[in-house]
N, C-alpha and C positions, 0 to 999 in steps of 0.2 A: 113287924116292928123291930127296929134295932135300938140298941142302947150302948152307951159308952162305958168301958171298963178301963181301969188304970192298973197296969202291972209293973212291978219293980223287979229288975234283974241286973246282973253285972253288965257294965257298959260293953265290954268285949263280946259278951254272949249276944247282946242286942245287935251289935254291928254284924256279927256272923249270921244271925237270923235274918236280918234285913238283906244281906248279900245273897243268902240262900233263896229268899223270896224273889228277888230280882231275877236271879238265874233261872228260876222255875216259873217266871212270868205269873206270879200270884202275889198276894199281899200277906202281911203278918197276920192281919185280922182273919183272913180265910184259913190260914194255917192253924191258928189258935182255935177257931171255931171247929175245924175238922178234928183237931186233937180232942177237944172236949166232947164232941159228938161221938167219937169213937169210944171214949171211956163210958159215956152214959149208955150207949147201945150195948156194950158188953155187960154193963151192970144189969141191964134189963134182961138179958139172956141168962144171967146167973152162972154162966159157964165161960171160962176164958177160951179163946180160940179165934179162928178166923172163919169167914164165910166159906172160903175155899176148903179148909180142913173139915169144917162141919158138913159140907156137901159130900165129902168123900167118906165120912164115917158110915160104917155098916156095909160097904160094898165088897169087902173081902169075905170069901167063904170060910176062912178060919175063924171060928167063934171065940178063940182065945184073944183075939186082937181087941184092944180097948184103947181109950185115950191115955190111960196110965201106962200101958205097954209102949205106946208110941212115944210118950214123953220120956220114959226111961231110956228108950233107944236114942232119942235126940241128945239127952244129957250125956250118955256114953260116947256118942259120936263127936260131940263138940267140946268135950272136956280134955 
């Protein structure tokens, strides 16, 4: 069952979102639903991350590797 929701945002942002949706052959509703589904799925897992990263966790032989170590590496790399 679907229901209607009203969102308010800046006019320019709305136009950009609509253009993005057209370019990617989707609707703003599908994009918003996907966004909220992603947030709720992450909340359920109680750990931030992605399915790809999660699937790779633990495959290294080095027992000192952890999510925190990897996160620190990314922070250093991209700052």
